[in-house]
Structures are given as structure tokens and as C-alpha cells.
C-alpha positions in Angstrom: -6.1 7.4 -10.8 -6.4 3.4 -10.9 -3.9 0.4 -11.7 -5.2 0.6 -15.5 -4.9 4.1 -15.7 -1.3 4.5 -13.9 -0.3 1.2 -16.3 -1.5 3.3 -19.4 0.5 6.6 -17.9 3.4 4.6 -17.3 3.1 3.3 -21.1 2.8 6.7 -22.6 5.4 8.5 -20.5 8.2 5.9 -20.7 7.6 4.5 -24.3 7.4 1.4 -23.0 4.9 -1.1 -24.6 2.0 -1.6 -21.9 2.5 -5.1 -21.6 5.7 -4.3 -20.5 4.2 -1.5 -18.7 1.9 -3.8 -16.4 4.8 -6.0 -15.7 6.7 -3.4 -14.1 3.4 -2.0 -12.0 2.8 -5.5 -11.1 6.7 -6.8 -10.2 7.0 -3.0 -7.8 3.3 -4.3 -6.0 4.5 -7.9 -5.8 8.4 -6.9 -4.9 6.9 -4.2 -1.9 4.0 -7.1 -0.8 6.9 -9.7 -0.1 9.1 -7.0 2.2 5.8 -6.3 4.1 4.7 -9.6 4.5 8.7 -10.7 5.5 8.5 -7.5 8.4 10.5 -5.4 6.4 9.7 -1.9 5.3 10.2 -0.2 2.0 11.9 3.3 2.0 11.5 5.0 -1.4 13.4 8.3 -0.9 11.7 11.6 -1.5 8.0 9.0 -1.8 7.4 7.2 1.3 7.4 4.8 3.4 5.7 1.6 3.4 5.3 -0.5 6.4 3.6 -2.9 8.7 1.7 -1.6 11.6 0.4 -4.1 14.4 -3.3 -3.5 15.5 -4.3 -4.6 18.6 -7.3 -7.4 19.1 -9.9 -6.1 22.3 -13.7 -6.8 22.6 -16.4 -5.1 20.3 -20.2 -4.9 19.9 -22.4 -6.0 16.2 -23.8 -3.2 16.0 -27.4 -5.1 14.6 -27.2 -7.1 17.2 -25.8 -5.5 19.8 -23.7 -8.7 20.8 -20.2 -8.7 22.2 -17.8 -10.2 19.5 -13.8 -10.2 20.2 -11.6 -8.8 17.7 -8.4 -10.5 16.8 -5.3 -9.1 16.8 -3.9 -8.1 13.2 -1.0 -6.6 11.1 -2.2 -3.5 9.0 0.1 -1.5 5.7 0.5 1.6 6.6 2.6 4.5 4.5 3.9 7.6 5.6 4.6 10.2 3.1 7.4 11.7 2.8 8.7 15.3 2.8 8.8 15.7 -0.9 5.8 14.2 -1.6 4.3 16.3 1.1 6.4 19.4 -0.2 4.1 18.6 -3.7 1.0 18.7 -2.6 0.9 21.8 -0.9 
């Protein structure tokens, strides 16, 4: 399912106009992004937790040339599913 499919299914399920469903989906994604940028985690009870993980830098190699490169530290978004979601899948 891609973003357009999600918007369509939300519109069908809730009876919202497709434009309103698009605003709702994009609004939720935007709020999650803003919270993660601020260093907060987003905890959706029964669904899961969106959080930011720090990835350490280090040394690596360019596989094409064999040249050693420096990898910068970075922040990565992470998702940990909640128990209810895990149970629904198993």
C-alpha cells in the first residue's frame, strides 16, 4: 500500500472527501516528522513508537575503488511496533 492507496482507503472507510483524507494523512505525517526533528518520540498506544536513533560515524570503503572514506554520524528514524500490532500480525 502506498500513500495514495492509504488516502483512498481512509476516504472510503471514514466517508471523508478524498481531499480531506489527504490533508489528514499528510497532517499526521508532518506532526510525526516535526516531533522527531525536535528529538521527541511519538508513542501511539497499541500501534508503536516512532523514535530517533543516533548512528555512529566511522571508517568505510568505497567498494568500487577500495578507497577509504569517512562516514559521518547521523540520526535515523526508527519504529518499534507495539504489542497489539505484533499480536495482530501473528
